[in-house]
C-alpha positions as CSV (number, residue, x, y, z in Angstrom):
1,X,166.8,-55.6,-33.3
2,X,170.0,-54.3,-34.8
3,X,173.2,-55.8,-33.5
4,X,174.4,-52.3,-32.6
5,X,171.2,-51.3,-30.9
6,X,170.5,-53.0,-27.6
7,X,167.5,-51.5,-25.5
8,X,167.3,-54.2,-22.7
9,X,170.1,-55.2,-20.3
10,X,170.3,-56.9,-16.9
11,X,173.3,-56.0,-14.8
12,X,174.6,-56.7,-11.3
13,X,175.7,-53.7,-9.1
14,X,177.5,-53.6,-5.7
15,X,178.4,-50.8,-3.6
16,X,181.8,-50.6,-2.0
17,X,182.2,-52.2,1.5
18,X,182.9,-49.7,4.4
19,X,186.3,-49.7,6.0
20,X,186.9,-51.5,9.2
21,X,187.1,-49.6,12.4
22,X,190.4,-49.4,14.3
23,X,191.1,-50.9,17.8
24,X,193.9,-48.8,19.0
25,X,195.3,-47.3,22.3
26,X,197.5,-44.3,22.7
27,X,200.9,-45.5,24.1
28,X,203.0,-42.5,23.9
29,X,205.8,-42.4,26.5
30,X,204.9,-39.1,28.2
31,X,201.1,-39.3,27.7
32,X,199.9,-41.1,30.9
33,X,196.6,-43.0,30.4
34,X,196.2,-42.1,26.7
35,X,193.2,-44.2,26.3
36,X,191.6,-45.6,23.1
37,X,192.1,-43.7,19.9
38,X,190.9,-46.1,17.2
39,X,189.4,-44.1,14.2
40,X,186.4,-44.9,12.1
41,X,186.6,-46.7,8.7
42,X,186.0,-44.9,5.5
43,X,182.7,-45.1,3.5
44,X,182.5,-47.4,0.5
45,X,181.9,-45.9,-3.0
46,X,178.5,-45.8,-4.7
47,X,177.6,-47.0,-8.0
48,X,176.0,-44.3,-9.9
49,X,174.0,-44.3,-13.2
50,X,174.4,-41.2,-15.2
51,X,172.2,-40.3,-18.3
52,X,174.4,-39.2,-21.2
53,X,173.7,-38.4,-24.9
54,X,177.2,-40.0,-25.5
55,X,175.6,-43.4,-25.2
56,X,172.9,-44.3,-27.7
57,X,172.1,-47.9,-26.7
58,X,172.8,-50.5,-23.9
59,X,175.2,-52.2,-26.2
60,X,178.2,-51.8,-23.7
61,X,176.3,-53.9,-21.0
62,X,176.2,-56.7,-23.4
63,X,179.9,-57.3,-22.8
64,X,180.1,-56.1,-19.3
65,X,177.3,-56.7,-16.8
66,X,179.1,-56.6,-13.2
67,X,179.9,-53.2,-11.6
68,X,181.5,-52.9,-8.3
69,X,182.5,-49.7,-6.4
70,X,185.7,-49.3,-4.4
71,X,185.8,-50.1,-0.7
72,X,186.6,-47.7,2.1
73,X,189.9,-47.6,3.9
74,X,190.6,-48.9,7.3
75,X,190.6,-46.6,10.3
76,X,193.9,-45.8,11.9
77,X,195.3,-44.7,15.4
78,X,195.2,-41.4,16.6
79,X,191.5,-41.0,15.7
80,X,192.3,-41.2,11.9
81,X,189.3,-41.9,9.6
82,X,189.9,-44.2,6.8
83,X,189.7,-42.7,3.2
84,X,186.3,-43.0,1.4
85,X,186.1,-45.4,-1.5
86,X,185.8,-43.9,-5.0
87,X,182.3,-43.8,-6.7
88,X,181.8,-45.8,-9.9
89,X,179.9,-43.7,-12.4
90,X,178.2,-45.7,-15.2
91,X,177.0,-43.9,-18.4
92,X,173.5,-44.9,-19.7
93,X,171.6,-43.5,-22.6
94,X,169.1,-40.8,-21.9
95,X,165.5,-42.3,-21.6
96,X,166.8,-45.4,-19.6
97,X,164.4,-46.8,-17.0
98,X,165.8,-48.7,-14.0
99,X,163.9,-51.7,-12.7
100,X,164.6,-53.9,-9.7
101,X,165.0,-57.6,-10.7
102,X,163.2,-59.9,-10.4
103,X,160.5,-57.7,-8.5
104,X,160.0,-55.3,-11.5
105,X,159.7,-52.2,-9.3
106,X,160.5,-49.0,-11.1
107,X,163.6,-47.3,-9.3
108,X,164.6,-44.5,-11.6
109,X,163.6,-42.6,-14.9
110,X,166.8,-41.1,-16.3
111,X,165.3,-38.9,-19.0
112,X,167.5,-35.7,-18.9
113,X,171.2,-35.2,-19.7
114,X,173.3,-35.5,-16.7
115,X,170.6,-37.0,-14.4
116,X,172.0,-39.3,-11.9
117,X,170.8,-42.2,-9.8
118,X,172.5,-44.1,-6.9
119,X,171.7,-47.7,-7.9
120,X,173.8,-49.3,-5.2
121,X,175.0,-47.3,-2.0
122,X,178.2,-48.1,-0.5
123,X,178.5,-49.3,3.2
124,X,179.3,-47.0,5.9
125,X,182.6,-47.3,7.7
126,X,182.8,-49.3,10.9
127,X,183.2,-47.6,14.3
128,X,186.6,-47.5,16.0
129,X,187.0,-48.5,19.7
130,X,187.0,-44.8,20.6
131,X,183.3,-44.7,19.8
132,X,182.5,-47.3,22.6
133,X,184.1,-45.5,25.6
134,X,181.7,-45.2,28.6
135,X,181.9,-44.1,32.2
136,X,182.1,-47.8,33.2
137,X,184.4,-49.0,30.3
138,X,187.0,-46.5,29.5
139,X,189.3,-49.0,27.6
140,X,186.9,-50.9,25.3
141,X,188.3,-53.2,22.6
142,X,185.0,-53.3,20.8
143,X,185.0,-52.0,17.3
144,X,183.0,-52.6,14.0
145,X,183.8,-54.1,10.6
146,X,182.7,-52.2,7.5
147,X,179.2,-52.3,6.4
148,X,178.7,-54.4,3.1
149,X,177.6,-52.3,0.3
150,X,174.2,-52.8,-1.4
151,X,174.4,-55.4,-4.0
152,X,171.4,-56.5,-6.4
153,X,170.5,-57.3,-10.0
154,X,168.7,-54.4,-11.9
155,X,167.1,-54.3,-15.3
156,X,167.8,-51.4,-17.7
157,X,165.2,-50.6,-20.4
158,X,165.7,-47.9,-23.0
159,X,162.9,-45.8,-24.3
160,X,163.8,-43.1,-26.8
161,X,163.2,-39.6,-25.8
162,X,161.3,-37.9,-28.8
163,X,158.5,-35.5,-29.1
164,X,157.1,-36.8,-32.2
165,X,156.9,-40.5,-33.2
166,X,156.5,-41.5,-36.8
167,X,154.3,-44.7,-36.9
168,X,152.9,-46.7,-39.8
169,X,153.1,-50.2,-41.6
170,X,156.4,-51.3,-43.0
171,X,157.4,-49.5,-46.2
172,X,155.0,-46.6,-45.5
173,X,158.0,-44.1,-46.1
174,X,158.8,-43.3,-42.5
175,X,162.5,-43.4,-42.9
176,X,162.3,-41.5,-46.1
177,X,160.3,-38.8,-44.6
178,X,162.6,-38.5,-41.6
179,X,165.7,-38.2,-44.0
180,X,163.7,-35.5,-46.1
181,X,163.0,-33.2,-43.1
182,X,165.9,-33.8,-40.8
183,X,169.8,-34.5,-41.1
184,X,169.2,-38.2,-39.9
185,X,170.2,-40.8,-42.4
186,X,168.3,-44.1,-41.7
187,X,168.5,-47.1,-43.8
188,X,166.1,-47.0,-46.7
189,X,165.2,-49.9,-48.9
190,X,162.1,-51.6,-50.5
191,X,161.8,-54.6,-48.2
192,X,159.8,-54.8,-45.1
193,X,161.5,-53.9,-41.6
194,X,164.3,-51.9,-43.2
195,X,164.3,-50.0,-39.7
196,X,165.3,-52.3,-37.0
197,X,165.9,-49.8,-34.3
198,X,164.5,-46.2,-33.5
199,X,166.3,-43.4,-35.4
200,X,166.1,-40.0,-34.1
201,X,166.2,-36.8,-36.1
202,X,165.9,-33.0,-35.4
203,X,163.6,-30.5,-37.3
204,X,164.0,-26.8,-36.5
205,X,161.5,-24.1,-36.8
206,X,161.7,-20.5,-35.4
207,X,164.9,-21.3,-33.5
208,X,163.1,-24.2,-31.7
209,X,164.0,-28.0,-32.2
210,X,161.5,-30.7,-32.6
211,X,162.9,-34.3,-32.1
212,X,161.3,-37.1,-34.4
213,X,161.7,-40.8,-34.0
214,X,161.5,-43.2,-36.8
215,X,159.8,-46.2,-34.9
216,X,160.2,-49.7,-36.5
217,X,157.3,-50.7,-38.6
218,X,154.1,-52.2,-36.9
219,X,152.1,-55.2,-38.0
220,X,148.9,-56.8,-36.9
221,X,149.2,-58.4,-33.6
222,X,152.0,-56.3,-32.4
223,X,150.3,-55.7,-28.9
224,X,150.8,-59.6,-28.4
225,X,154.4,-59.5,-29.5
226,X,154.1,-60.1,-33.3
227,X,156.7,-58.7,-35.7
228,X,158.8,-56.2,-33.6
229,X,156.0,-56.0,-31.3
230,X,156.7,-54.4,-28.0
231,X,160.0,-53.1,-29.3
232,X,157.9,-50.7,-31.4
233,X,155.2,-49.8,-28.8
234,X,157.6,-49.4,-25.8
235,X,159.7,-46.7,-27.7
236,X,156.7,-44.8,-28.8
237,X,155.2,-44.5,-25.2
238,X,157.3,-41.4,-24.6
239,X,156.3,-39.3,-27.5
240,X,153.6,-36.6,-27.3
241,X,152.4,-36.5,-30.9
242,X,152.0,-39.3,-33.4
243,X,152.8,-38.8,-37.1
244,X,150.8,-41.6,-38.7
245,X,151.9,-42.4,-42.2
246,X,149.8,-44.3,-44.6
247,X,151.2,-45.3,-48.1
248,X,149.3,-44.7,-51.2
249,X,151.1,-47.7,-52.8
250,X,149.5,-50.1,-50.2
251,X,145.9,-48.8,-50.3
252,X,143.1,-51.3,-50.8
253,X,140.2,-49.9,-52.8
254,X,137.6,-52.0,-51.0
255,X,138.9,-51.0,-47.5
256,X,141.1,-47.9,-47.9
257,X,141.6,-47.3,-44.1
258,X,142.1,-50.8,-43.1
259,X,145.9,-50.5,-42.3
260,X,145.2,-47.3,-40.5
261,X,142.5,-48.9,-38.3
262,X,144.8,-51.8,-37.6
263,X,147.5,-49.7,-36.2
264,X,144.9,-47.7,-34.1
265,X,143.6,-51.1,-32.7
266,X,147.1,-52.1,-31.8
267,X,147.8,-48.9,-29.9
268,X,144.6,-49.2,-28.0
269,X,145.4,-52.9,-27.2
270,X,148.9,-52.0,-25.9
271,X,147.9,-48.8,-23.9
272,X,144.5,-47.1,-24.1
273,X,146.2,-43.8,-23.0
274,X,148.6,-44.1,-26.1
275,X,145.6,-44.2,-28.5
276,X,144.5,-40.7,-27.1
277,X,147.6,-38.9,-28.0
278,X,147.4,-36.0,-30.6
279,X,147.8,-37.5,-34.1
280,X,148.5,-36.2,-37.5
281,X,147.8,-38.3,-40.5
282,X,149.7,-38.2,-43.8
283,X,149.3,-40.0,-47.0
284,X,152.8,-40.7,-48.3
285,X,154.0,-41.5,-51.8
286,X,151.6,-39.0,-53.4
287,X,153.9,-39.0,-56.5
288,X,152.2,-42.3,-57.5
289,X,148.8,-40.6,-57.8
290,X,148.7,-40.8,-61.6
291,X,149.0,-44.6,-61.3
292,X,146.8,-44.7,-58.1
293,X,143.8,-42.5,-59.0
294,X,141.2,-45.0,-57.8
295,X,142.9,-45.7,-54.6
296,X,143.5,-42.0,-54.0
297,X,139.8,-41.2,-54.5
298,X,138.7,-44.1,-52.2
299,X,140.9,-43.1,-49.3
300,X,140.0,-39.3,-49.6
301,X,136.3,-40.2,-49.6
302,X,136.7,-42.6,-46.5
303,X,138.7,-40.0,-44.6
304,X,136.1,-37.2,-45.5
305,X,133.3,-39.4,-44.3
306,X,135.1,-40.3,-41.0
307,X,136.1,-36.6,-40.4
308,X,139.7,-37.5,-40.7
309,X,142.1,-34.7,-42.0
310,X,144.5,-36.3,-44.5
311,X,147.8,-34.6,-45.6
312,X,149.2,-35.5,-49.0
313,X,152.9,-35.6,-49.0
314,X,155.9,-37.0,-51.0
315,X,159.2,-37.3,-49.5
316,X,160.6,-38.1,-52.9
317,X,159.5,-34.7,-54.4
318,X,159.2,-32.8,-51.1
319,X,155.5,-32.1,-51.8
320,X,153.6,-31.0,-48.8
321,X,156.4,-31.6,-46.4
322,X,156.5,-28.0,-45.1
323,X,152.8,-27.8,-44.4
324,X,152.8,-31.2,-42.7
325,X,155.7,-30.3,-40.5
326,X,153.9,-27.2,-39.5
327,X,150.9,-29.0,-38.5
328,X,153.0,-31.4,-36.4
329,X,154.7,-28.4,-34.7
330,X,151.4,-26.7,-33.8
331,X,150.0,-30.1,-32.5
332,X,153.0,-30.5,-30.3
333,X,152.5,-26.8,-28.9
334,X,149.0,-27.8,-27.8
335,X,149.6,-31.2,-26.6
336,X,149.6,-31.7,-22.8
337,X,152.9,-32.9,-21.0
338,X,153.2,-36.6,-20.4
339,X,152.3,-37.8,-17.0
340,X,155.3,-38.9,-14.8
341,X,156.0,-42.5,-14.2
342,X,155.4,-43.6,-10.7
343,X,158.6,-44.4,-9.0
344,X,158.3,-46.4,-5.7
345,X,160.5,-45.1,-3.0
346,X,162.9,-47.6,-1.4
347,X,162.0,-48.0,2.4
348,X,164.8,-49.5,4.6
349,X,163.1,-52.3,6.5
350,X,162.7,-52.3,10.3
351,X,165.1,-54.1,12.6
352,X,162.1,-56.5,13.5
353,X,161.6,-57.4,10.0
354,X,163.2,-60.8,9.7
355,X,162.0,-64.4,9.1
356,X,162.8,-67.8,11.0
357,X,162.7,-71.2,9.3
358,X,163.4,-74.6,10.7
359,X,165.5,-76.9,8.5
360,X,167.3,-80.1,9.1
361,X,170.6,-78.4,10.3
362,X,169.0,-75.9,12.6
363,X,167.2,-72.5,12.7
364,X,167.8,-70.1,10.0
365,X,167.2,-66.5,10.7
366,X,167.1,-64.0,7.7
367,X,166.7,-60.3,7.7
368,X,168.4,-57.4,6.0
369,X,169.3,-55.4,9.1
370,X,170.0,-58.5,11.0
371,X,172.3,-59.9,8.3
372,X,174.1,-56.6,8.2
373,X,174.7,-56.5,12.0
374,X,176.2,-59.7,12.1
375,X,178.5,-59.0,9.1
376,X,179.7,-55.8,10.9
377,X,180.4,-57.6,14.2
378,X,183.9,-58.7,15.1
379,X,183.0,-62.3,16.4
380,X,186.6,-62.7,17.7
381,X,186.2,-60.1,20.4
382,X,184.1,-60.9,23.5
383,X,182.9,-57.3,23.9
384,X,181.5,-57.2,20.3
385,X,179.8,-60.4,20.9
386,X,178.2,-59.3,24.1
387,X,176.8,-56.2,22.1
388,X,175.6,-58.4,19.4
389,X,173.7,-60.4,22.2
390,X,172.1,-57.3,23.5
391,X,170.9,-56.3,20.2
392,X,169.4,-59.8,19.5
393,X,167.5,-59.3,22.8
394,X,166.2,-55.9,21.8
395,X,165.1,-57.0,18.3
396,X,163.2,-59.9,19.6
397,X,165.2,-62.7,18.0
398,X,165.6,-64.9,21.0
399,X,162.0,-64.3,22.1
400,X,160.6,-65.4,18.6
401,X,163.0,-68.5,18.5
402,X,161.5,-69.5,21.9
403,X,157.9,-69.0,20.7
404,X,158.7,-71.2,17.7
405,X,160.0,-74.1,19.9
406,X,163.7,-73.6,19.8
407,X,165.6,-75.6,22.6
408,X,168.8,-74.6,24.4
409,X,171.7,-75.5,22.4
410,X,170.0,-75.6,19.0
411,X,172.2,-74.3,16.2
412,X,171.1,-70.9,14.8
413,X,172.4,-69.7,11.4
414,X,172.4,-65.9,10.7
415,X,174.4,-64.4,7.7
416,X,176.3,-67.7,7.2
417,X,177.4,-67.7,10.9
418,X,176.5,-70.5,13.3
419,X,175.3,-69.6,17.0
420,X,173.9,-71.6,19.6
421,X,170.5,-70.7,21.2
422,X,170.8,-69.8,24.8
423,X,167.6,-68.5,26.3
424,X,169.3,-66.9,29.3
425,X,171.1,-63.7,28.3
426,X,174.9,-63.9,28.6
427,X,175.0,-60.2,29.8
428,X,172.5,-58.2,32.0
429,X,172.7,-54.5,32.9
430,X,173.2,-53.9,36.7
431,X,173.8,-57.6,37.6
432,X,177.1,-58.8,39.0
433,X,178.2,-61.8,37.1
434,X,178.9,-65.0,39.0
435,X,182.1,-65.8,37.1
436,X,185.4,-64.3,37.0
437,X,185.8,-61.2,34.9
438,X,187.5,-61.8,31.5
439,X,190.6,-59.5,31.7
440,X,194.1,-59.6,30.3
441,X,196.5,-61.8,32.3
442,X,198.7,-58.8,33.3
443,X,195.7,-57.3,35.0
444,X,194.8,-60.3,37.1
445,X,197.5,-59.9,39.7
446,X,196.6,-56.3,40.1
447,X,192.9,-57.1,40.8
448,X,193.8,-59.7,43.3
449,X,196.1,-57.4,45.2
450,X,193.7,-54.5,45.0
451,X,192.3,-53.9,48.6
452,X,188.7,-52.7,49.2
453,X,188.4,-48.8,49.8
454,X,188.7,-47.7,53.4
455,X,185.7,-46.4,55.1
456,X,185.6,-42.7,55.6
457,X,183.4,-40.5,57.8
458,X,181.2,-37.9,56.7
459,X,183.5,-35.1,58.0
460,X,186.3,-36.6,56.0
461,X,184.3,-36.7,52.9
462,X,183.3,-33.1,53.6
463,X,186.9,-32.0,53.6
464,X,186.8,-31.1,57.5
465,X,189.3,-33.6,58.6
466,X,192.9,-32.1,59.4
467,X,191.4,-28.4,59.9
468,X,192.6,-26.9,63.1
469,X,190.3,-24.8,65.1
470,X,190.5,-21.1,64.8
471,X,192.6,-19.6,67.8
């Protein structure tokens, strides 16, 4: 392909990380028992691919392949939410297909101007400690870290968006014909593979535009990758009508339709549906007819015997070009729309979707939701660790570790963090712990001096104590 035309690229995208939630308490002088007021973190920015006609190829991604959006801001006191991270908008050419790498799953088909696709979502902001207030714990110190953004490799593939594809062997006159009927100026020369990349041109009729694409020449074996191979066939897959050119200068009297049949064979080999597209056949370079009378008579007889309509044109003298383009226009009006490409929706995995493997250094647990939970947990705070332990129990991590033979004290690695396997829960609802409560040193003296509540009678609880009898 041309150095200035790149139709394949592989890039790494990463959404912005969410901001950290705040752990804060209202300590104003005249506000008694202000309580927690830590705000949430801001959402991270998204990486968005935007289809634009300003980009003609994927050349820009040859020099830059990593794209990362801005992270969200930290939460603040007084219930202030952090600022959201700015989105990163990346322009791509119209007609770009987005595949996951290395799975090869089609994620998006950007075939219209301005169409957008969020290729990497930013993480949500972590919750502040005000979100964890309960009737029992009205002064929590638990808060979340920001959720990491989605990061992955994707593969971009450009397929030109044209209604008519001009096909034929090298030197069949495709570029000359496109230059004669449109304002396009492709490279024209008398050697094979002059056109190394698709060139688009617009032909207008009755205030309507028809987009034509000059596709690089095809040779025998292109379906298996010979010559430009798939570079030709991939770009022609979007066209609705095929304009098949056969050069009079390359006709063999013994087999006048041999080159035509070879291209039809390659189309069927690559995609049987592509060979069923509407087709208009033109015999180019008809200005050489005085020198090629026998070849002209042979191909006309062969086309008539097969029932193939042959249009005689000359791009040099403009002979028959208007009639040819009208036939192409009418074939385009009658052609059915192309089927939509099947895009597989992305489904977020369930919390129970994780794997456990035994290695030399211990047990390794891997799961999308599980790794995200560990990365969002503040492991330096006891309340956060207790909440993480409860989530492990709810998702069945400890149960599955026990079923696979894990022993108490075995190291367990999750998202790069090391834990110890303890089958006995460290926290249970409704059960009084048999150890001293973990409180701040300034509160220990108050708890020790605190006396048990005085027993009261039912009359006192009903508010009858102290009332005098009616005189």
